[in-house]
N, C-alpha and C positions, 0 to 999 in steps of 0.2 A: 147688296141687300143687307139690311140690319135686322137681327133677331133680338127680341126683347124677352128676358126671362122673368116670369111672374113669381110672386111670393107664394110658397105652399101654404095650404090652410092648416095642416096638421102634420105632426111628425109620425111617420109610419112605424108600425111595430117592428122591432128588431133593428131599429135605426142606430146610427152611431152615437146618438145622445144617450140612449139607454145603456149601450155597451160601455160607453165612456164612464157613466155613473157607476156601473157595476165594477168595471175594471179599476176605476179610481178608488173605490172603497176597498177592493181587494189589495191594491198596491199600497194604500195607506196603512192597511193592517200589516202587510208584510214589512213595510218600512218601519213601522213601530216595533215589530218583533225584532227585525234585524238591528234597528238602532239600539234597542235595549240590550240585545246580545253583544253588539259591538261596544256599547258603553261598558258592559261587564268585562268583556275581553280586554278592551282598552285599559280599563281600570286595573285589571290583573297585571297586564304587561307594564302599565305605567308605574305600578308599584315597584316592580323589578327595575324598570328603567330609571326611576327616581333613585332607587338604591344605588345602582351602578353609576348614575350621573354624580351623585354626591360622593360616592367612593372615588371615582376618577378625579373629581375636583379636589378632593382631600389629598389623594396621592400626588396629584400634580403640584399642589401647594407644598407638600412635604418634600418632594424631589427637588423643587426649586429652592426652598428655604433652608433645608437641613444639610445640604452638601458641605458647606464650609463649616457649619457649627459642629457636625459630627466629626469631620476630619480634624478640626482643632480641639475636639473634646470640650466645647464651650457649653457646659451644662445650663448656664443661665439662658443662652440663646435657644437651646433645645426646648426648655420649659416654656419660654415665651411663645415659640411657634406652636407648641401643643395647646397652650391656653387659647390662642387665636383659633385653632381648629375646633376646639370644644365649644365655641360660640354657636356652632350649628347644633340645634336642639335634637337632631336625629342621631348624632354621634354619641355613643355610650362609653367608649373606652379607646384610648390611644396609648402607645408606648414606643420607645426606641431601644434597640438592642445593638450593642457594639461589643465585638470580641466575645460573643456568647453570654454577655451579662446585660441586664436591664440598666440603661443609662438614664431614662426619664419615663414617667408614666402619669396619665391624667385620665379620670373616669367620673361618671355621674355618681352621686352619693350611694345609690342603691347597688352599684356595681363595683365599688372600690375594693371589696374583699375578694372579688372573683379573679381568677387567672385567665389569661388569653385562651388557653386550651379549653376552658369551660364554655366559652362562646362558640368555638368552632363546631361543637356537636349539638348546638341548640338551633331549632328551626326559627326561633324568634329573632335571630340576629344574622347579619351578614358580616363576614370577616374578610380581611385582605392583608397580605404580608408582601412587601416589596423591598428589593435591594436598592440602596442608595449608592450611586457611583459619583466619583469625582475624577475627571480626566481618564475615564476608562477603568478606574480602580475601585473595587467595592469597599466602602468604608463603614456600612452599617445596614440595619434592617428597620423599616418602619411598619408597624402593625396598627390596624384600625378596626373598630367594631361599630356597626350601625344597627339601631333597633328597628325591626320591621313594624312594630305596633304604632310607633309615632307617625310613620308615614302612611300606613294603611288606614288609620282612623280618618284622617283628613280627606283622603281620596274617596273613601266609601260615602261619606256625607255629601261630597260634591256629586258623586254618581247618582245618588237617589234624587237629588234636586234636579239634575239635568233630565232624567227620565220622566219625572212628573211634568215638568214644564213642557217637554217635547210632546207628551201625550195630548195635553189641552191645546197646544198650538196646532198640531196636526188635525185634530178633530174640527177646530174652527175653520181651518183652511179647506178641509174636505167639503163641509156644507156650503161654504161660500163659493167654492169652485163649481159645484154642481149647478147652483142657481144661476151664476153668471154665465157659465159656458152654454147652458141651454138657451138662454135668451139672446145672447150677443155673439155666440160663435156658431152653434150648430144650425140654427135657422138660416143665417147667411151662407153657411157652407153648402147647404142644399142647393142654393142658387148657383154657387160656384161649381157644384157637381154637374149640373145640367150644362153649364157653359163649357166645362172641360170636355164633356162628351161631344159637344158640337165641334170644338177645336180638334179633337182627336179624329172626328169624321172628315176633317179636311176643310171645314168652314172657317178659314183663318180670318175672314172679314167680320166675324161675329162681334157684337157689341153687348156688353153686360151693363145692366142698370147699376150705377155706382151707389145709389141710395144715400145714406148719411155720410157726413164728412168725418169718418173715423177710420180705424185701421182697416176694417173690412171694405169700406168704401175706397180707400186708397189701394187696397188689394185688387178690387174690381177694376180700378183705373189701370193698375199695373198689368192685369190680365189683358185689357184692351191693347195696351202698348206692346205686351209680349206677343200677342197675335200678329200685330203689325210687323214687329221685328222678326218674328219667325218667318213671315212671308219673304222679307228681304234676305234673311239669312239662308233660307233654302236656295235662293238664287246664287249666292256666293260661297256656299258651303264647300264645294269641291276645291275651289281656289284656296280657301283658308286651310283646308286639310293639307294640301300640297305644301303651302308655305310653312305650316307648323312642322310637317315632316322634315323639311329641309333644315329648319332651325334645330330640331332635335338631333339630326345627323351631325350638324356642325358642332353642337355641344358635346356629342359623344366623341368626336375626333379630338376636340380640345381636351376633354377629360383623359382620353387615352394618352395623349402627348404629355399631359401633366404627370400622370402616373409613371410613364416611362422615364421622365426627367427625374422624378423623385427616386425611382429605383436605381438609376445610374448614379445620382448624387449619394444615395445611401451606400451603394457598392464602393464608390470612390473613397468615402470617409472610412468605411471598414477596411479597405485595402491600405489606406494610409496608416491605420492603427496596426494592422497585421504585419506590415512591412517596415514599420518604424525601426531604425537601427538602435533605438533606445527602449529600455523597458518602461512600461507605463502601468501605474497602479492608481485606482481611485479608492480612497479610504474615507469612511465617514468620520464623524466627530468622535466616535468611540474607538477609532483606530481599527475598525473592522474592514477588511478588504472586500470591496463590492464588485470590482471589475479589473481585468488584467488583459494584456496583449501577449502574443506568442513569444516575443523577445524576452519578457521577464521570466518565462519558464526556462529559456535557454541559459539565462544568466544565473538563476538561483537553483535550477535543477528540480523545482517543484512544478507539477502540472497545474493547469488552471483550476481543476476541481479541488486540489489541495489548498490552494491559496484563497479562492473566493469563499467568504464566510468565516475565514480564520482571522485572528488578530495578527497585526504586524510583529508581534512577539516571535512568530515563527522564523523571522529573518535575523534575530539577534541571538548571540551565543549565551547570554545570561539575562536574568531578570533585572539586574542592576543597570546594564547597558540600555535595556528597553525603557526602564523608568527614567534614566537620565536623559534619554532622547526626548521623552515626553515633557520633561521639565524645562529643557533648554530650547530645543528646536521648535516645539509647538508654541512656546511663549513668543518667540520671534515671529512665527507665522501669524499669530493672532494680532501682533502689533503692526507688522509691515505688510502682511498679506502674501509675502513670498519668502522663500529660503533658497540659498545657493551655497553649497559647500560639500566637503568630502566626509564620508562616514564609512566605518568598517562594518560590513554585514557578513552573514554566514550562509553558505550554500546548504543544500539538503544533505550532502555527504559529510557535513561538519567542517569543511575547509572554509577559511576566512578569505574575504576579498575586499579590496578597497574600491569604493564606489563614489561617483560624483552624483549628488542628488540635487534636483531642482524641484521645489515644491511651490504650489500656488493654491491659496484658499479660494474656493468657489462657492457660489450660492445658486442652486438650481431653481427652476420655476416653481416647483412644488414646495419650496422652502427648505429643502434638504441641504444642510451644510456639509461640505467635505473638502478633501485635499487631493489634487492631482499631482502625483509624483512621477518625474522623469528620472530613471535610474540608468547610469552608464558604468559598466565595469571597467575601471582604469588600472587594474592590477598589472596587465601586460605593458601598458604604456609607462607606468612608473618604473617597471623593471628595465625597459628600454632606455628611459632617461637616466636611470642609475648606471647602466652599462656605458652609455655615452659619456656621462660625467667622469666615470672611472678612466675611460680611454683618453679623454681630454686632459685629465690630471696627469696621466702617465706621459702624454705628449709634452706637456709643459715642463714636467720634471726632466724629460729626455732632452729638451732644448737646453735647459740649465746645465745638465750633466755634460752635454756636448761642448758647450762653451767653456766649462771648467776644464774639461779634458784637453781642449785645444790649447788653452793658456798654459796648462800644466806641462803639456808636451813641449811647448817652446822652452820652458824652464829646464826640462829634462834634456833637451838637445845640448844645452850648455854644460849641464852636469855630466851626462854620459860621454859627450864628446871630449871634454877636458880630462875625465878620468881615463878614457881609452887612450887619449894622446899621452897622458902622463905615464901610463904603463909602458908605452912604446919608448918613451924617452928615459925611463928609469932602468937601472941595471937589474939584471935577473935576480940577484940575491940581495937586493936592497931591502932593508928592514921595513920600509914603508909600503912595499909592494903588496903585502898581505892586507894592509889597511885599505889600499885602493881596491883590491879585489872584493873585500867586504862591502865597501861603498858601492862598487859597481853592481854587486848582487842585489843590494837594497834598491838601487836605482832601477834595475831590471824588474824587480817586483813592483815598483811604482809604475813602470811602463805597462806591466800586465794589468794593473788596476785601471789605468787610463784606457787601456784597450777594452776592458769590461764596461767602463762608462760609455765609451763610444759605441759599443755594441748595443747597450741599452738605449742610447740616444737615437739609434736608427738613422744615422747620417746618410746612408746610401743603400743601394740594392746589394744583396749578397752575390758572391761569385758562384752562380748556379751551374750545375751539370745534371743531366738526366741520370739518376742513380736508383739502385734497388734498395728500398727501405728495409726489408727483412734482413738483408745481409748486414747493413749498418747497425740494426738493432742488436743482433747477436754479438757483433764485434765490440760495440760500445759497452754493452752490459757485461760481457765477459771481462773486459779490462777494468771496469768500475768495481766489480765484485771480486777481483783477484785477492785471495787470502781471506775472504769474508765467510762467516758461518751462515749466510743467508742463501736460500735456494731460489733459483729463478726458473719458471716454467713459461713456455711460449705456446701461443695458440694462433698460428698463422696459416691461412689457406694457401693452396698452391699458387693461385693467381692473385697477385696484388699489383694494382696499377703503378707504373713508374712515377717518380716524383722529380720535379725540377728543383733541385735544392743545392745549397752550399753545404757540401758534405761535412766540412769542418765545423760549421755552426750547428748543424743538426746533431753531430756527434757530441758537441758540448751540451746541447739540450738533454740528450738521453743520459749522458754521464751525470749531469747535475741531478736529474730526477731520480736515477738509480741510487746515487750516493745519498740523497736525502732519505730515500726509503730505507737504505741500509742503516743509516744512523738512527732511524726511528725504531730499529729492532736490534738493540744491543745484545739480546739473548738469543738471537736467531729468529728466523721466520721465513716467509715465502713472498716472492714477488711474481705476479702473473702479468705477462705482457701479451696483448692480443692485437691483431690487425684486422681491418675489415674495409672493403670498398663500399662507399655510400654515395648516393646522389641526392643532394639537398635541394629542396625547393625554397622559394622566398618565404621568409618568416618561420621556417621549420625550427630553426635554432637562432635565438637572438644573437646578432652580430655576425652571422654566417650568410654569405651571398649564395645565390643559386649556382650549382655546378657539381663537378665530380671531385670527391675527396677520398683520401685514405685516412680512416680513423684509427688512431693508436691509443689503446687503453693500458695504463700502467697502474696496477693495484697492489698494495702491500697490506700486511697484517700487523702494522706497527701501532704506535701509541695514538695516532690520529692527531687532529688539530682542533682546538677549541673553536666554537662558532664565533666568538668575539675576535679571533685572530684570522679567521678564514678569508675575510674580505681584504686583509692587509698584506697577505703573503707575497703579492707581486709588487708591493711598494719598495722603492730602493732603501737599503740599509735597515729594513725591518727583519728581525731574526729573533727566534726564541732559543737559539743555541748559544753556547758559551763562545765568547770572543777570543779567538787565538789565531795562530798562523794558518790553521787548516779550516776550521769551522767558524761560522757566524759572521762572515763579512757583510751579509745582508744584500748582496748583489746577485746571488746565484739565480733565484727565481725571477728577479727583475730582468736579467739578461735572457733567461728562457722565454719570458713573455715577449720581450722585444724581438728576439730572433723569429719566433712564431708569427708575430704580427708582420715582420718584414717579408716573410714568405707568404703573406696574404692568407694566413691560416687563423686558427682559433684555439685557445687553451682554456679548459674548464677544470674545476677542482671540486670535489665533494669529500667530506671526511666525517667520520663518527668517532669521537674520543673513545679510546679503548678498543676499537675494532679495526681501524686502519684508514687509509686515504686512497682515493682514486683520482688520477690525473688523466684527462682525455684530450688528445691532440687531434685537430683536423688540419691536414696538409693537402693543398690543391694537387690533383693528379693530372698527368699529361695525357693527351690523346695520341701524341707521337713522342718517341724517345729522342729528345734532342736537348742540347745544352751548350754552355760556354765553358771552355777549359782554359787554364792559365799555365803558361810556360815559365822557364827561368833563364838565367844567363851565366856567363863565365865570371870568374873572380880574378881581378888583377890587383897586385899589391900597390903599384905606383905608376906614375905616368908623367907626361909633360904637356905644357900648353897653358893658355890663359882661360880661366873659368870666371864667367860673370855670375855673381850671386846677387839675388834680390830678396831682402827680408826686412820687415819694418822694425824688428827687434835688433838693436845694436849688439846685445850680448850674443845673439846667434850669429850675426855677421862676423864678430870677432873670433868666436870659436871655430867657425867654418874656415876663416882665413888661416888660422893656426893649423887646422887639420889638412887643408889643401897644401899648405907650405910643406908639411911633413911628408905628404904623398908626392911632392915634386912639382906641383902645379903653382901657377901664379894667380892669385885671386883679385877680382875687381868688384868691390862691394857697391851696392846701391840700396836705397831705402824704399823705393816704390817702383811700380811698373813703368811709369813715364820716364824716370831717370834711367832705368835699365835699357829702354828702347833707344833713348838718346845716346847712351854709351855704345850700344851695339851699332848704331848708325854711324857714329864717328869712327869706330874701328874699321868699318868697311871703306870709308873714304881715305883712311890713313893706311890701308892695306896691312893692318895688323890684325890678323884673324883671331877669333875667339873660338876655342875648341868646343866649349859646351856652356850652356846657360842653366843655372838652377833658380827656379822661380817659386816663391811662396804663393799659394793660391789666394789667401785672404789678406788684404791690406786695408785696415780701417781708414776711411777718408781718402783713399787713393786708388790708383789703378792696380787691380789684382793680377795674378798670374795668368788667368785664362785670356784676358784681353791683351796683356803684354805679349803673350805667345803668338797671338794672331798678327800683331803688328810686326814682330820680329820675323815671322815666317813670310810676311809680305815683303820684307827687305831681303830675306835670304831663305828661299824654300828649303834649302839643305841644312838649315840651322839645327843643331843638336840641343834640344830643350828638355830639361828634366823638371818634372813637377814635384813639389814638396808641400806637405800640409800636415797640420796637427790633427786634422780629421782623417784618421786612417781609413774611414769608410765613406769618404766623400765620393759621390757618383763619378766625378771626373777621374779619380784614382782607379775606379773599376774599368773604365773605358778610355784611358788616357790617350790612346792612339787616335781616337775619333776627334780629339781636340787639338791634334798636331804635336803632341809630346812623344818623345822617343823612349822615355823611361820614367820611372817614378820612384821616390824614396819617401817613406812615411816617417814623420817625427814621432818619437826621438830615435836617432840612429847613432851607431858607433862608427869609429874610424873604418872598420872592416866593411860595414855596409856601404859607406860613402865610396870607398875605393872600388868596390864591386860594381856599383851602379855607374860610376864614371867610366870605368873600363869598358863596360858593355855598351854604353851610349856612344862613346867616341869611336869604338872599333866597329860599330854596326853600320 
């Protein structure tokens, strides 16, 4: 069924048309009032806005154009910039102040005699004073004055014109709207009203007369289509609601997953920053710290609140260092975009630290320019590298000293051997005997010197035994201070862990340190020696491994050591004492250092000139008291038999032959190990036995004593082989029996030493 809506004959009283006309008139009146008030209010704020806009524009131009001119004190450039600013007819007065004085000023003619302070207290003007910075440093002040009257006059004229025009336009629109709406809107709408009532009553098949081919006609057509579509939609509404609900649920799940992913990603990024092993700073272009991570607080000692908002000047010890960094490093950053290098910074407590800096220039999305700094404290690493370099230097010098001592010992064998042999061959009251004794004494002193060099060289392990360190400390100190006016005090607890040590070498260490302390106090003083059990962890003390140690501290009240000399005191032949027969050889502390290192310990020194010196020793402690002990043998003046000698030095072979002949032996010389093995093999086939063999350990370019001994023992396991070496601390000499030798003799040796060793070896 189709319903047709007829056109009404008259508009009823109280209809929408009348209400529309009344409301429209009221609204137009309100709009006119509001518009007028808004224009007034807008004009008021626009004046201030215009003032501030022009001020901001002027200040921006000044900040950009005046930085270099003020910093260089270029008055010509400053005046040019001020003239350009004065082209704006609203600006009444501008000036530049540097170091408290006016550097340049420009003003309108009527304001030239006025001072800037006169403008500040006047309501007719707006003033502004800003600081000019260059690379974070304030170089001057820019001051500007704008006249309110110049801006206000133009804005008021515009406001009056706009209000008048708006009034006439609104009045015309009001009358036209009432006439048109009554004829072409409200009458058709009445028809639409009846149709809407029918549709609301459920008559969805209703048809509305479309009338003219205009907007309302098309609206009527749309009403007809809407009714048809509503009928179809009602049939499928429930299905669509369910589908839309499912879509919304899927979208909600996807949004929750995206939020969860963003939260995890943000937490991961924050965790990376918080757990970074390097300190991180974000600094803006004015060198103001904007953001930090926790590691930078650990490195510098400043917490985040102290750093954020502060200038990086807080990390420098002086203004000059801060300025120099800005001029050098920042210039490189702006050229290359990155910086990588070392720089000394200052912690909160005032101590300095060497840091490795990596900087990168970044530009954020909001246009903010800044620098991300990665900071690593490398002070500890540099100290470790310095300590390692010092150890390597001492090792290199030690190898050189060992080689020199070995060669020197070979020479001393000939000297001491010939002198001792000459003494035996010379009459008791011969006038040259005294000269030989003097030469022998000098040669023995040379032997002691080579012994010190070999000790410093560290050619082998010490002959260690488990010993009580406190007992040795008291004995060595008492002996070293015999007859001295220096007092010694001990601070030793009852229980001190035992030490596996070479008692003679540690005795030498204590005596050297006590003698040095005694010589630093010629007018008397006090030495304090203390012991303590310590358990060290890794990296507790640079150069000390994890384990149990006994720490010995020896402190004196002497003259102290200058800082310039403190790092050199363990170097060989370095001494600040007078060179004579007793003091100043320069090997004492080098040998001390070598002995402690061979005991797998550590020696440290600290000194203050005028107050005294402190030596600290760390010696590894034992868990059980055990060690190696060394025995001796009998001495025989002479003997019989054939002695095979092997040495690459002809001079040594010759003197050994003479010494053996004097002792009653027959010598068979050889220059290397292979020759000695061949001679021994021939003696076995000829049934002409060899009583003993003396082998030199080191033969350049040939078979040495160790290999020759193994071959000879292969020929005759009962062979009596004596090892000889210029390295008196060669590891083979310490454990010669493990290598098949029956005895040892260290170069240089006298006739008596040789006879004792041969007698012991042959009779054993």
